[in-house]
C-alpha positions in Angstrom: 53.1 -25.0 -113.5 55.9 -27.4 -114.5 58.3 -25.6 -116.9 59.0 -28.8 -118.7 55.7 -28.5 -120.5 57.0 -25.4 -122.4 59.5 -27.6 -124.2 57.7 -30.9 -124.4 56.8 -31.1 -128.1 57.4 -33.5 -131.1 61.1 -32.6 -131.3 61.6 -33.4 -127.7 60.0 -36.9 -128.1 62.0 -37.4 -131.3 65.2 -36.7 -129.4 64.2 -39.1 -126.6 63.5 -41.9 -129.1 66.9 -41.3 -130.8 68.6 -41.8 -127.5 66.5 -44.9 -126.7 67.4 -46.5 -130.0 71.1 -45.8 -129.6 71.1 -47.5 -126.3 69.7 -50.8 -127.8 72.3 -51.1 -130.4 70.1 -49.9 -133.3 71.3 -47.2 -135.7 70.6 -43.6 -134.7 68.5 -41.3 -137.0 70.1 -38.0 -135.8 68.5 -34.8 -137.1 71.1 -32.8 -139.0 69.0 -29.9 -140.1 67.6 -28.8 -136.7 67.8 -25.1 -136.0 69.7 -24.5 -132.9 67.7 -22.4 -130.5 67.6 -21.9 -126.8 64.5 -24.3 -126.8 66.7 -27.1 -128.2 69.4 -26.5 -125.6 66.8 -26.6 -122.8 65.4 -29.8 -124.2 68.8 -31.4 -124.1 69.3 -30.2 -120.6 66.0 -32.0 -119.5 67.1 -35.2 -121.3 70.3 -35.1 -119.3 68.4 -34.6 -116.1 66.3 -37.6 -116.8 69.4 -39.7 -117.0 68.0 -42.2 -119.4 71.3 -42.6 -121.3 74.9 -41.7 -120.6 76.1 -38.3 -121.6 78.5 -39.7 -124.2 75.5 -40.4 -126.5 74.5 -36.7 -126.4 78.1 -35.7 -126.7 78.5 -37.6 -130.0 75.4 -35.9 -131.3 76.5 -32.5 -130.2 79.9 -33.0 -131.8 78.1 -33.2 -135.1 77.5 -29.4 -134.9 81.2 -28.9 -134.8 81.3 -29.5 -138.6 79.5 -26.2 -139.1 81.8 -24.1 -136.8 85.3 -23.1 -138.0 88.2 -23.2 -135.5 86.2 -24.8 -132.7 87.8 -27.4 -130.4 86.2 -29.5 -127.7 82.7 -28.8 -129.0 80.9 -31.1 -126.7 82.4 -29.5 -123.6 81.7 -26.0 -124.9 78.1 -26.9 -125.8 77.4 -28.5 -122.5 78.5 -25.3 -120.8 76.2 -23.4 -123.1 73.4 -25.7 -122.3 73.8 -25.3 -118.6 74.0 -21.5 -118.9 70.8 -21.5 -121.0 69.0 -23.8 -118.6 69.8 -21.4 -115.7 68.4 -18.5 -117.7 65.3 -20.5 -118.5 64.7 -21.2 -114.8 65.0 -17.5 -114.0 62.9 -16.1 -116.9 59.3 -15.1 -116.3 56.6 -17.3 -117.8 55.3 -14.4 -119.9 58.7 -14.1 -121.6 59.4 -17.8 -122.1 58.0 -17.9 -125.6 60.3 -15.2 -126.9 63.2 -16.6 -124.9 62.9 -20.1 -126.3 62.5 -19.0 -129.9 65.8 -17.0 -129.7 68.4 -18.6 -132.0 71.8 -19.5 -130.6 75.0 -18.6 -132.5 77.6 -21.3 -131.9 80.3 -18.9 -133.0 79.8 -16.8 -129.9 81.8 -17.3 -126.7 79.7 -15.1 -124.5 77.5 -12.1 -124.9 80.0 -9.8 -123.1 82.8 -10.8 -125.6 80.5 -10.6 -128.6 79.8 -6.9 -127.8 83.5 -6.3 -127.9 83.8 -8.1 -131.3 85.4 -11.3 -129.9 84.0 -14.6 -131.2 85.7 -18.0 -131.9 86.8 -16.9 -135.4 88.5 -13.7 -134.0 89.8 -15.2 -130.8 93.2 -15.9 -132.3 93.7 -12.1 -132.9 91.2 -10.2 -130.8 90.6 -6.6 -131.8 91.4 -3.8 -129.3 88.4 -2.6 -127.5 87.4 1.1 -127.8 84.9 0.9 -124.9 85.2 -0.2 -121.3 86.0 -3.8 -120.6 84.0 -5.5 -117.7 85.3 -8.1 -115.3 82.9 -10.6 -116.8 84.5 -10.2 -120.3 87.9 -10.9 -118.8 86.6 -13.9 -116.9 84.9 -15.3 -120.0 88.0 -14.7 -122.1 90.1 -16.6 -119.5 87.6 -19.4 -119.1 87.4 -20.0 -122.9 91.2 -19.8 -123.2 91.8 -22.4 -120.5 89.1 -24.7 -122.0 90.9 -24.6 -125.4 94.4 -24.9 -123.9 95.5 -21.7 -125.5 98.5 -19.6 -124.3 98.1 -16.8 -121.8 99.7 -14.1 -123.9 96.5 -13.7 -126.0 94.6 -12.2 -123.1 97.6 -10.1 -122.1 98.1 -8.8 -125.7 94.4 -8.0 -126.0 94.1 -6.1 -122.7 97.5 -4.3 -123.2 96.4 -3.0 -126.6 93.1 -1.9 -125.2 94.3 -0.2 -122.0 97.8 0.8 -122.9 99.2 -0.5 -119.6 102.4 -2.6 -119.4 102.0 -6.3 -119.8 103.3 -7.2 -116.3 100.6 -5.0 -114.7 98.0 -6.5 -117.0 99.0 -10.0 -116.0 98.7 -9.2 -112.3 95.3 -7.6 -112.9 94.0 -10.7 -114.8 95.2 -13.1 -112.0 93.5 -10.8 -109.4 90.2 -10.7 -111.3 90.1 -14.5 -111.8 91.1 -15.1 -108.1 88.3 -12.7 -106.9 85.7 -14.4 -109.1 86.7 -17.8 -107.9 86.5 -16.7 -104.3 83.1 -15.1 -104.7 81.7 -18.3 -106.4 83.0 -20.5 -103.6 81.8 -18.2 -100.8 78.3 -19.4 -100.0 77.7 -16.6 -97.5 78.2 -13.7 -99.9 75.5 -11.1 -100.6 73.5 -12.0 -103.7 74.4 -8.8 -105.5 78.2 -9.0 -104.7 79.0 -11.3 -107.6 76.8 -9.4 -110.1 78.3 -6.1 -109.1 81.8 -7.4 -109.5 81.1 -8.9 -113.0 79.4 -5.7 -114.2 82.2 -3.4 -112.8 85.0 -2.1 -115.1 88.2 -4.1 -115.4 91.0 -1.8 -114.2 94.8 -2.2 -114.0 96.2 -0.9 -110.8 99.5 0.9 -111.0 101.7 2.5 -108.3 101.7 6.2 -107.9 103.7 8.4 -105.7 101.8 9.8 -102.8 101.8 13.6 -103.0 100.3 16.0 -100.5 99.4 19.4 -102.0 97.5 22.0 -100.0 96.3 25.3 -101.3 96.9 27.1 -98.1 100.7 26.9 -98.0 102.3 29.1 -95.5 105.4 30.9 -96.7 108.8 29.6 -95.7 110.5 31.2 -92.8 113.4 33.5 -93.5 116.7 31.8 -93.0 119.4 33.9 -91.5 123.0 33.0 -92.4 125.7 34.0 -90.0 128.7 35.8 -91.5 131.9 33.8 -91.9 134.3 34.6 -89.1 137.3 36.5 -90.1 139.8 34.5 -88.1 138.9 31.4 -90.1 140.8 31.1 -93.4 140.1 28.6 -96.1 143.2 26.4 -96.6 144.4 26.1 -100.2 144.0 23.0 -102.3 146.5 20.4 -101.1 149.2 19.3 -103.5 149.3 15.8 -104.8 151.8 13.6 -103.1 154.2 11.3 -104.9 152.0 8.4 -104.1 149.1 10.0 -106.0 151.2 10.3 -109.1 151.3 6.6 -109.4 147.5 6.2 -109.1 147.2 5.4 -112.8 149.8 2.6 -112.5 148.1 1.2 -109.4 144.7 1.4 -111.1 146.1 -0.6 -114.1 147.6 -3.2 -111.8 144.3 -3.5 -109.9 142.5 -4.0 -113.2 145.0 -6.7 -114.2 144.6 -8.4 -110.9 140.8 -8.3 -111.2 141.0 -9.8 -114.7 143.3 -12.5 -113.4 140.8 -13.3 -110.6 138.0 -13.5 -113.1 140.0 -15.8 -115.3 140.9 -18.0 -112.3 137.2 -18.2 -111.4 136.3 -19.3 -114.9 139.0 -21.9 -114.8 137.8 -23.1 -111.4 134.3 -23.3 -112.8 135.5 -25.4 -115.7 137.6 -27.6 -113.4 134.7 -28.0 -111.0 132.4 -29.0 -113.9 135.0 -31.6 -115.2 135.4 -32.9 -111.6 131.6 -33.2 -111.2 131.3 -35.0 -114.5 134.1 -37.4 -113.5 132.6 -38.0 -110.1 129.2 -38.7 -111.7 130.8 -41.1 -114.1 132.6 -42.9 -111.3 129.5 -43.0 -109.2 127.5 -44.4 -112.1 130.1 -47.2 -112.7 130.2 -47.9 -109.0 126.5 -48.3 -108.8 126.5 -50.4 -111.9 129.2 -52.7 -110.4 127.1 -53.0 -107.2 123.9 -53.7 -109.0 125.2 -56.2 -111.5 128.1 -57.9 -109.7 129.4 -58.5 -113.2 133.0 -57.7 -113.7 132.8 -58.6 -117.4 130.0 -56.2 -118.0 131.8 -53.5 -116.1 134.9 -54.0 -118.2 132.8 -53.6 -121.4 131.3 -50.4 -120.1 134.7 -49.0 -119.3 136.0 -50.0 -122.7 133.0 -48.2 -124.3 133.9 -45.1 -122.3 137.4 -45.3 -123.9 139.0 -46.5 -120.6 141.3 -49.6 -120.3 141.1 -51.6 -117.2 143.1 -54.5 -115.6 142.2 -56.2 -112.3 141.5 -59.3 -110.4 138.1 -61.0 -110.3 136.4 -63.6 -108.2 135.8 -67.1 -109.4 132.0 -66.7 -109.1 131.8 -63.6 -111.3 129.3 -63.7 -114.1 130.5 -64.1 -117.7 133.7 -66.1 -117.0 134.3 -69.3 -118.9 134.1 -72.5 -117.0 137.5 -73.8 -118.1 139.3 -70.9 -116.4 138.3 -72.3 -113.0 140.3 -75.6 -113.6 143.2 -76.4 -111.4 146.7 -75.5 -112.6 150.2 -76.7 -111.9 152.7 -74.4 -110.2 154.1 -71.8 -112.6 151.4 -72.5 -115.1 148.9 -70.1 -116.7 145.9 -70.2 -119.0 144.4 -67.5 -121.3 140.9 -67.0 -122.7 139.9 -64.2 -125.1 136.6 -62.8 -126.3 136.8 -59.6 -128.5 138.8 -57.1 -126.5 138.5 -58.9 -123.2 141.3 -61.2 -122.0 140.8 -63.6 -119.0 144.0 -65.0 -117.4 144.4 -67.7 -114.8 147.8 -68.1 -113.1 149.2 -70.2 -110.3 152.6 -69.0 -109.2 153.8 -71.6 -106.6 152.7 -74.8 -104.9 151.5 -73.4 -101.6 149.0 -71.3 -103.6 146.1 -73.7 -103.9 143.8 -71.6 -106.1 144.9 -69.7 -109.2 144.5 -66.0 -109.4 142.0 -64.7 -112.0 142.5 -61.5 -113.9 140.6 -59.6 -116.5 142.1 -57.0 -118.9 141.1 -55.0 -121.9 144.6 -53.9 -122.9 147.2 -56.8 -122.3 148.0 -59.6 -124.7 148.1 -63.3 -124.0 151.8 -63.8 -123.5 154.3 -64.7 -120.8 157.7 -63.2 -119.7 160.5 -65.0 -117.9 161.3 -63.2 -114.6 164.1 -64.0 -112.1 162.9 -63.8 -108.6 164.8 -64.4 -105.3 164.0 -67.8 -103.8 162.3 -67.7 -100.4 164.6 -68.7 -97.6 167.6 -68.9 -99.9 170.8 -67.0 -100.0 171.5 -63.8 -101.9 172.5 -65.7 -105.1 169.7 -68.2 -105.1 167.3 -67.1 -107.8 164.5 -69.0 -109.6 163.2 -68.3 -113.2 159.5 -68.2 -113.5 157.2 -67.4 -116.4 154.7 -64.8 -115.5 151.9 -63.6 -117.7 152.1 -60.0 -119.0 148.7 -59.3 -117.4 150.1 -60.1 -113.9 153.2 -58.0 -114.5 151.1 -55.0 -115.6 148.8 -55.4 -112.7 151.7 -55.6 -110.2 153.3 -52.5 -111.7 150.2 -50.3 -111.5 148.1 -51.7 -108.7 147.1 -49.5 -105.8 148.6 -49.1 -102.4 146.0 -51.3 -100.7 146.7 -54.2 -103.0 150.4 -53.9 -102.7 150.2 -53.8 -98.9 148.1 -56.9 -98.9 150.6 -58.6 -101.2 153.5 -57.8 -98.8 151.4 -59.0 -95.9 150.4 -62.3 -97.3 153.8 -63.2 -98.6 155.0 -64.2 -95.0 151.6 -64.5 -93.3 151.4 -67.2 -90.6 147.8 -67.7 -89.8 146.2 -70.4 -87.6 142.6 -71.4 -87.3 141.2 -70.1 -84.0 137.7 -70.0 -82.4 138.4 -66.8 -80.5 138.2 -63.9 -82.9 140.3 -61.5 -80.8 143.4 -63.7 -81.5 142.9 -63.3 -85.2 142.7 -59.5 -84.8 145.8 -59.4 -82.5 148.0 -61.4 -84.9 146.8 -59.4 -87.9 147.9 -56.2 -86.1 151.2 -57.8 -85.3 151.8 -58.8 -88.9 151.0 -55.3 -90.1 153.5 -54.0 -87.6 156.2 -56.2 -89.1 155.4 -55.0 -92.6 155.5 -51.3 -91.6 158.8 -51.8 -89.6 160.4 -53.3 -92.7 159.3 -50.4 -94.8 160.7 -47.9 -92.3 163.9 -50.0 -92.1 164.5 -49.7 -95.9 163.8 -46.0 -95.9 166.1 -45.2 -93.0 169.0 -47.7 -93.4 172.4 -46.5 -94.5 173.6 -49.8 -95.8 174.2 -50.1 -99.5 172.4 -53.5 -99.6 169.7 -53.8 -96.9 168.5 -57.2 -95.7 165.7 -58.9 -97.5 162.4 -59.2 -95.8 162.9 -62.8 -94.8 166.2 -62.2 -93.0 164.8 -59.0 -91.5 161.9 -61.0 -90.0 164.2 -63.7 -88.6 166.5 -61.1 -86.9 163.5 -59.2 -85.5 162.0 -62.4 -84.0 165.4 -63.4 -82.5 165.9 -60.0 -80.9 162.3 -59.9 -79.5 162.6 -63.5 -78.1 166.1 -62.9 -76.7 164.8 -61.8 -73.3 162.7 -64.9 -73.0 165.3 -67.5 -74.1 168.0 -66.8 -71.5 170.0 -69.9 -70.5 169.1 -70.9 -66.9 169.8 -74.0 -64.8 167.9 -77.1 -65.8 165.3 -78.1 -63.3 165.3 -81.7 -62.0 162.9 -84.0 -63.8 159.9 -84.7 -61.8 158.8 -88.3 -61.3 155.6 -88.7 -63.1 152.7 -90.7 -61.7 151.4 -93.5 -63.9 148.6 -92.3 -66.2 147.3 -92.3 -69.8 147.9 -89.8 -72.6 146.5 -89.6 -76.1 148.5 -91.3 -78.8 149.5 -88.6 -81.5 148.3 -88.7 -85.1 145.1 -90.5 -84.1 146.8 -93.9 -84.0 145.7 -96.9 -81.9 147.5 -99.6 -80.0 146.4 -102.9 -78.4 145.5 -102.4 -74.7 148.2 -104.3 -72.7 145.6 -105.3 -70.0 142.3 -106.3 -71.7 143.5 -107.2 -75.3 144.4 -110.7 -76.3 145.3 -111.5 -79.9 145.5 -115.2 -79.3 141.8 -115.6 -78.6 139.5 -114.6 -81.5 137.4 -111.6 -80.8 139.4 -110.5 -77.7 141.5 -107.9 -79.4 140.8 -104.4 -78.1 142.4 -101.2 -79.4 143.0 -98.1 -77.4 143.8 -94.5 -78.5 145.5 -93.8 -75.1 148.9 -95.1 -73.8 150.7 -95.3 -70.6 152.8 -92.3 -69.6 155.8 -94.4 -68.6 156.0 -97.4 -70.8 154.1 -95.9 -73.7 152.0 -99.1 -74.2 148.4 -99.0 -75.2 146.2 -98.7 -72.2 142.5 -97.9 -71.6 141.8 -95.4 -68.8 139.5 -98.0 -67.1 142.4 -100.5 -67.2 144.9 -98.1 -65.5 144.3 -99.7 -62.0 145.1 -103.2 -63.2 148.2 -102.1 -65.1 151.6 -102.8 -63.6 154.2 -100.7 -65.3 157.7 -102.2 -65.3 159.5 -98.9 -65.6 
């Protein structure tokens, strides 16, 4: 016989019609005074199995019962678990006992039958009373399941079981985890014996504790008699040695050791604080470095440094973001331009004529002002000096710039570069120029003269000494008689060909970029055979 017939009555049809009406957009007429029995829960389970409507419709109806239950959260989830449990009991119950089973009322305040026997319901779950009787594993599992579903802290279960068993909280927590893990493993194990899970749930919850293994036997044999040999007469016990002079200073050494230990501890604390400060500084530098790489914005980096209470002065590229357009204009030699925005000062300065592009600087500390500076004129004598007006930003940057920038400045002051297609030549000449700069630095450090040579004269003397071996005066070789030929005219100039060009006839003038090697007249290479050189 189909068990659905036991619950198919007017209430079941009314519930089904309510669900059908709610699905078509019509208002629901939900029964609010229905007595909650196991029969009602089984009817809801059959409606869910039919799948006529989504579960959310029944969840909304079930949530209505939450208004009659105090301190209940997630009512729909809890009631669905209760419905599924009741449906399983309904399927296992004998047909003769179904009438009594379905008429049994359901108390929504109960969590489970096992916990209700111990006096634990939803209203007393916040402060469960200590149990005077044995606690089964099912009660512990039900307690943990409800606690997890409500999102409550774990110390409630530990406090309840600790007050009931008198065991320490750490051992109780281990026992709870073990019971839940065993229950989960038995549920997942499909090959288990049918009675294994039931026996585990019915068994008493126990907290294991370590005990010392002792072996006691009633039949203990008496200990054998121990014979002690007499002390030989020839052996005499030496008297207690006297303290030496070193031992008299033990207290002083002990105090010194304690002072040394205190000093080591203080140094360790200082090292920890220094390490912490260094880590913070490194993190700040790394953050600023990453910010500069990411933004490529020197103006924004200057602002970030200023907000960190750090002044900065440095050169920037012309394509940097945030710079005014007027700062990129061309300047005359010994001319400067200033642009200010809040605390930021942008400076453009061109020092001399060979410097084609002006140098651009940003500063958060300097002022827009210039200072007259006397500098030694390049290539002049010792007394030849020139007065130039340099911005204060440039002077401050030259005073405090790093070693790399200063080395580059010394290198590019007398740099003689040539365009070349072969890259190895550029590398070789760059190494040679670095060697000249380093040699001048060593010369100034090791010279005994009161007034050493300036860098220009030092370079001239060094070049003359290096080239002395290759410029020795030898006998002049006799000039070879050159064969007639053509050569390119320098500076891309042109001349009239002395063979095929005729200015008298219109349209007969022909220009040539090559000339004769002897008479230096304009001559095409194709006209060389017809040319008769007079020299």
